[in-house]
C-alpha positions in Angstrom: -154.6 -99.2 -9.8 -152.3 -98.8 -12.8 -148.6 -98.5 -12.2 -147.2 -95.2 -13.5 -143.7 -93.9 -14.4 -143.2 -91.0 -11.9 -140.3 -88.5 -11.7 -139.8 -87.0 -8.3 -137.8 -83.8 -7.7 -136.3 -84.1 -4.2 -133.4 -81.7 -3.5 -133.5 -82.9 0.1 -133.7 -86.7 0.3 -131.8 -88.9 2.8 -132.7 -92.0 4.8 -132.9 -92.0 8.6 -133.3 -88.2 8.7 -136.1 -85.9 9.9 -137.3 -82.6 8.4 -137.2 -82.2 4.7 -134.6 -84.9 3.9 -137.0 -87.3 5.6 -140.0 -86.0 3.6 -138.1 -86.7 0.4 -137.0 -90.2 1.4 -140.2 -91.4 2.9 -142.4 -90.3 0.1 -140.3 -91.8 -2.7 -140.1 -95.1 -0.7 -143.9 -95.2 -0.4 -144.5 -94.2 -4.0 -142.1 -97.0 -5.2 -144.6 -99.5 -3.7 -147.2 -98.5 -6.3 -145.2 -97.1 -9.2 -141.9 -97.0 -11.1 -140.1 -94.0 -9.6 -137.1 -91.9 -10.7 -135.8 -89.4 -8.2 -133.7 -86.3 -8.9 -131.6 -85.3 -5.9 -128.3 -83.7 -4.9 -125.1 -85.6 -5.4 -124.3 -85.0 -1.7 -127.1 -87.3 -0.8 -125.7 -90.2 -2.8 -123.5 -91.9 -0.2 -126.3 -92.2 2.3 -128.9 -93.3 -0.2 -126.7 -96.0 -1.8 -125.6 -97.3 1.6 -129.3 -97.8 2.5 -130.2 -99.3 -0.8 -127.3 -101.8 -0.5 -129.0 -103.1 2.6 -132.6 -102.7 1.5 -132.9 -102.7 -2.3 -136.0 -101.3 -3.9 -136.2 -102.4 -7.6 -138.8 -99.8 -8.6 -136.7 -96.9 -7.4 -133.9 -95.2 -9.4 -131.9 -92.2 -8.2 -130.5 -89.6 -10.6 -127.9 -87.3 -9.0 -127.2 -83.8 -10.2 -125.6 -80.5 -9.1 -125.9 -76.9 -10.3 -124.2 -76.2 -13.6 -120.7 -74.9 -13.9 -119.1 -72.8 -11.2 -122.4 -72.7 -9.3 -121.5 -76.0 -7.8 -119.1 -74.1 -5.5 -122.0 -72.2 -3.9 -122.9 -73.2 -0.3 -125.3 -76.1 -0.5 -128.8 -75.8 1.0 -128.8 -72.0 0.5 -131.2 -70.2 -1.9 -128.7 -69.6 -4.8 -127.5 -73.2 -4.7 -131.0 -74.6 -4.6 -132.3 -72.2 -7.3 -129.5 -73.2 -9.7 -129.8 -76.8 -8.8 -133.3 -76.6 -10.3 -131.7 -75.5 -13.6 -129.4 -78.5 -13.6 -132.3 -80.8 -12.7 -134.3 -79.6 -15.7 -131.7 -80.7 -18.1 -131.3 -84.1 -16.5 -135.0 -84.6 -16.5 -135.3 -83.5 -20.1 -132.7 -86.1 -21.1 -134.6 -88.8 -19.1 -137.8 -88.0 -21.0 -136.1 -88.8 -24.2 -135.6 -92.4 -23.1 -138.4 -93.0 -20.6 -142.2 -92.4 -21.0 -142.7 -90.4 -17.8 -146.4 -90.1 -16.9 -146.1 -87.4 -14.2 -143.5 -85.1 -12.5 -143.8 -84.2 -8.8 -141.7 -81.6 -7.0 -141.4 -82.6 -3.3 -138.5 -80.8 -1.7 -137.5 -78.2 -0.8 -140.8 -77.2 0.6 -140.4 -73.6 -0.5 -143.2 -71.8 -2.4 -141.1 -68.8 -3.5 -138.5 -70.7 -5.5 -139.5 -72.1 -8.9 -139.2 -75.6 -10.3 -138.1 -75.6 -14.0 -139.5 -79.1 -14.3 -142.9 -77.5 -14.8 -141.7 -76.5 -18.3 -141.6 -80.1 -19.4 -144.5 -81.5 -21.4 -145.7 -83.8 -18.6 -148.4 -83.2 -15.9 -146.7 -81.5 -13.0 -147.5 -81.5 -9.2 -145.9 -78.9 -7.0 -145.6 -79.5 -3.3 -146.7 -79.4 -0.6 -144.8 -76.1 -0.6 -144.7 -73.7 2.4 -143.0 -70.6 3.7 -145.9 -68.2 3.3 -146.5 -68.1 7.0 -145.4 -64.9 8.9 -145.2 -64.1 12.5 -148.1 -61.6 13.2 -146.7 -58.1 13.4 -148.2 -57.6 16.9 -145.6 -60.1 18.2 -142.5 -58.4 16.7 -142.1 -56.1 19.6 -141.1 -59.0 21.8 -138.3 -60.1 19.4 -134.7 -59.1 19.8 -133.2 -56.8 17.1 -131.6 -59.9 15.7 -135.1 -61.6 15.6 -136.7 -58.6 14.0 -133.9 -58.4 11.4 -134.5 -62.1 10.6 -138.2 -61.6 10.0 -137.5 -58.6 7.7 -135.0 -60.5 5.6 -137.2 -63.6 5.5 -140.1 -61.6 4.3 -138.0 -59.8 1.6 -136.6 -63.1 0.3 -140.0 -64.5 -0.1 -141.3 -61.3 -1.7 -138.4 -61.4 -4.2 -139.3 -65.0 -5.0 -142.9 -64.0 -5.7 -141.7 -61.4 -8.3 -139.6 -64.1 -10.1 -141.5 -64.8 -13.3 -140.4 -68.4 -13.1 -142.2 -68.8 -9.8 -145.4 -67.6 -11.3 -144.7 -69.9 -14.3 -144.4 -72.9 -11.9 -147.7 -72.0 -10.2 -149.6 -71.6 -13.5 -148.3 -74.7 -15.1 -148.9 -77.0 -12.2 -151.8 -79.4 -12.6 -152.0 -79.5 -8.7 -150.4 -77.1 -6.3 -150.2 -78.3 -2.7 -149.7 -75.7 0.0 -148.7 -76.7 3.6 -151.0 -74.0 5.1 -153.8 -71.6 4.2 -151.3 -68.7 4.5 -149.1 -70.2 1.8 -152.2 -70.9 -0.3 -153.1 -67.2 -0.2 -149.6 -66.3 -1.4 -149.9 -68.7 -4.3 -153.2 -67.6 -5.6 -151.9 -64.2 -7.0 -149.2 -66.2 -8.8 -151.7 -68.0 -10.9 -152.1 -71.3 -9.0 -155.6 -72.7 -9.6 -156.0 -76.2 -8.4 -154.9 -75.5 -4.8 -154.9 -78.0 -2.0 -153.9 -77.4 1.6 -151.9 -80.4 2.9 -149.3 -80.9 5.5 -145.9 -82.2 4.3 -145.1 -83.9 7.6 -145.6 -87.5 8.3 -144.5 -90.5 10.4 -143.6 -94.0 9.5 -145.6 -97.0 10.7 -142.7 -98.0 12.9 -142.4 -94.5 14.4 -146.2 -94.4 15.1 -146.1 -97.9 16.7 -143.0 -97.0 18.8 -144.6 -93.7 20.0 -147.9 -95.4 20.8 -146.0 -97.5 23.4 -145.3 -94.4 25.5 -147.2 -95.0 28.8 -149.1 -92.2 30.4 -147.1 -90.9 33.5 -148.5 -90.5 37.0 -150.8 -87.5 37.2 -148.5 -85.8 39.7 -146.4 -83.9 39.1 -148.0 -82.6 35.9 -145.5 -81.8 33.2 -145.6 -79.7 30.0 -143.0 -80.1 27.4 -141.7 -78.1 24.4 -139.2 -79.5 21.9 -137.8 -76.9 19.6 -134.8 -74.9 18.6 -134.5 -71.9 20.9 -135.3 -69.3 18.3 -137.4 -66.2 18.7 -140.2 -67.3 16.4 -140.7 -70.7 18.1 -142.7 -68.8 20.8 -141.1 -70.3 23.8 -141.2 -67.0 25.5 -145.0 -67.1 25.2 -145.1 -70.6 26.7 -143.0 -69.6 29.7 -145.1 -66.5 30.4 -148.3 -68.6 30.1 -146.9 -71.2 32.5 -146.0 -68.5 35.0 -149.4 -66.9 34.9 -151.5 -70.1 34.9 -153.1 -71.2 38.2 -151.4 -74.6 38.4 -150.4 -77.0 41.2 -147.1 -75.8 42.8 -145.2 -78.9 41.7 -146.2 -78.5 38.0 -143.1 -78.4 35.7 -142.3 -77.2 32.2 -139.5 -79.0 30.3 -137.9 -77.3 27.3 -135.7 -79.5 25.1 -133.5 -77.8 22.5 -130.6 -75.4 22.1 -130.3 -72.0 20.3 -129.4 -68.4 20.6 -132.4 -67.5 22.8 -131.4 -69.8 25.7 -130.0 -67.0 28.0 -133.0 -64.7 27.5 -135.5 -67.5 28.0 -133.7 -68.6 31.3 -133.8 -64.9 32.4 -137.5 -64.7 31.5 -138.4 -67.7 33.5 -136.4 -66.4 36.5 -138.0 -63.0 36.2 -141.5 -64.5 36.3 -140.7 -66.6 39.3 -140.7 -70.0 37.7 -137.0 -70.4 37.1 -137.0 -73.5 39.4 -139.9 -75.2 37.6 -138.9 -74.4 34.0 -136.2 -77.0 33.2 -133.9 -76.4 30.2 -132.7 -79.8 29.2 -130.7 -78.9 26.1 -130.6 -80.9 22.9 -130.8 -84.6 23.5 -130.4 -87.7 21.4 -133.7 -88.8 19.8 -134.1 -91.9 22.0 -133.7 -89.7 25.2 -136.0 -87.0 23.7 -138.8 -89.6 23.2 -138.1 -90.8 26.7 -138.6 -87.3 28.1 -141.8 -86.9 26.0 -143.1 -90.1 27.7 -142.5 -88.5 31.1 -144.7 -85.5 30.2 -148.4 -85.0 29.8 -148.9 -82.3 27.2 -146.9 -80.7 24.4 -146.8 -76.9 24.2 -145.8 -75.6 20.7 -146.4 -71.9 20.4 -144.5 -71.4 17.2 -145.4 -68.3 15.2 -144.7 -69.5 11.7 -144.0 -73.2 11.3 -144.9 -74.6 7.9 -144.7 -78.1 9.3 -144.4 -79.2 12.9 -143.3 -82.8 13.2 -143.1 -82.5 17.0 -146.9 -82.1 17.1 -147.4 -85.3 15.2 -144.9 -87.1 17.5 -146.8 -85.9 20.5 -150.1 -86.9 19.1 -148.8 -90.3 18.2 -147.6 -90.7 21.8 -151.1 -89.9 23.0 -150.3 -86.4 24.3 -152.7 -83.4 23.8 -151.1 -80.5 21.9 -151.4 -76.8 22.8 -150.4 -74.8 19.8 -151.2 -71.5 18.1 -153.8 -71.4 15.5 -151.1 -70.6 12.9 -149.2 -72.4 10.3 -148.7 -76.2 10.0 -149.6 -77.1 13.6 -153.1 -75.5 13.0 -153.5 -77.9 10.0 -152.4 -80.9 12.1 -154.2 -80.3 15.4 -158.0 -80.3 15.8 -160.3 -79.4 18.6 -160.5 -83.1 19.4 -156.7 -83.5 19.8 -155.7 -80.3 21.6 -156.1 -76.5 21.9 -155.5 -74.1 19.0 -154.9 -70.7 20.5 -155.8 -67.6 18.4 -152.8 -65.3 18.1 -153.9 -61.7 17.9 -151.7 -60.1 20.5 -149.1 -61.4 22.9 -151.2 -60.6 26.0 -154.3 -62.4 24.6 -152.2 -65.4 23.4 -150.5 -65.8 26.8 -153.8 -65.6 28.6 -155.4 -68.3 26.4 -152.3 -70.5 26.6 -152.5 -70.3 30.3 -156.2 -71.2 30.3 -155.5 -74.3 28.1 -152.7 -75.3 30.5 -155.1 -75.1 33.5 -157.8 -77.1 31.8 -155.4 -80.0 31.0 -153.5 -79.9 34.3 -156.8 -80.4 36.3 -158.5 -82.8 33.9 -156.7 -86.2 33.3 -159.8 -87.5 31.6 -159.6 -84.7 29.0 -155.9 -85.4 28.5 -156.6 -89.1 27.8 -159.5 -88.3 25.5 -157.5 -85.8 23.4 -154.5 -88.1 23.4 -156.5 -91.0 22.1 -158.0 -88.8 19.4 -154.6 -87.6 18.4 -153.3 -91.2 18.0 -156.2 -92.0 15.7 -155.7 -88.9 13.6 -152.0 -89.5 13.1 -152.7 -93.1 12.0 -155.4 -92.1 9.6 -153.9 -89.0 8.0 -150.2 -88.6 8.8 -148.6 -92.0 8.2 -146.3 -92.0 5.2 -148.1 -95.1 4.0 -151.4 -93.3 4.0 -149.8 -90.3 2.2 -148.4 -92.7 -0.5 -151.8 -94.3 -1.1 -153.5 -90.9 -1.3 -150.9 -89.5 -3.7 -151.2 -92.6 -5.9 -154.9 -92.1 -6.2 -154.4 -88.4 -7.1 -151.8 -89.4 -9.7 -154.2 -91.9 -11.3 -157.0 -89.3 -11.5 -154.7 -86.7 -12.9 -153.1 -88.9 -15.6 -156.5 -90.1 -16.6 -157.8 -86.5 -17.0 -154.8 -85.4 -19.0 -154.4 -88.5 -21.2 -156.8 -87.4 -24.0 -154.9 -84.0 -24.2 -151.5 -85.7 -24.3 -152.5 -88.0 -27.2 
């Protein structure tokens, strides 16, 4: 496979981080194994990146740091205005790079946000956008269970994305992209009216070989007591209230436990909900724990419950699958892309009552069937190794790049 000159746009990119900074860092590391890679990222990432490269140099990887132009640099970082204007600054840095380096392809990686444009699509080089997400919405039938604060959040979130869809530069990005990668079918449906043609649905989440190997060492705990676990911020849209109600209504052995790891504004209401449903002594709120202790707790449980109502990604599902644990999730968003019928239960989310009933049924099936748990856990490990390692993602992207550059080469000459 021919080595190419690739420019990556990664607003979020830091070593030893999860979420979007981890997406940026792991992808550029993997791509640098196959190509010469330049990376556009925020200046605030510089210290962490250079400290890592001082310890583990990568000769084929070059970082270019930039900030929004002018007074826009004073805007709060990681917020929509800062990110939008950073894209403007990145365009001019990239344009200058193209005057000295023959870049074969440009790929926007982070942020994973479909409703904000990338001005790099204006450059005369094949452009890949994504995976981008954010087009997922909590079904309206579930809004009635949200607090006023939660409902206000959903309204504002929806309006921000709608405003982004009306931005002509967002549509320009979609139209000019040779490939548009959407994290979920929901986001893909939002991108089609914007003019995206070559649309692919692909999760942005991944795990390193080291993480997969470490998680695979989690031994299966004794069958009694059976434990479910959720690992999430305690926010209204994470669906923990659905998990608690399902746990309370399921016909489970009396010593079955449900562990919830995380912190957030919904803690008091979730504790009250568990107590009101008579499971306050069996639902354990363990707070936010260091990663090592989090993985230790995962190893003490049998099944992950992840009832999120609009996740674009869902790293926790991959971690559980890599650890050989079945996943019970909603048939929504990123988890629905990651989890299959062989690796867990994907629960349709039409109404809260129906969802709670089906979550409870899945809990019962796993709690009384250790063979099914083991079967699904093994299938999950195999799926993560094959499709969700960063190494596999790097190889797959390199193959796509080669095909894309070959297809556009005659037009570029």
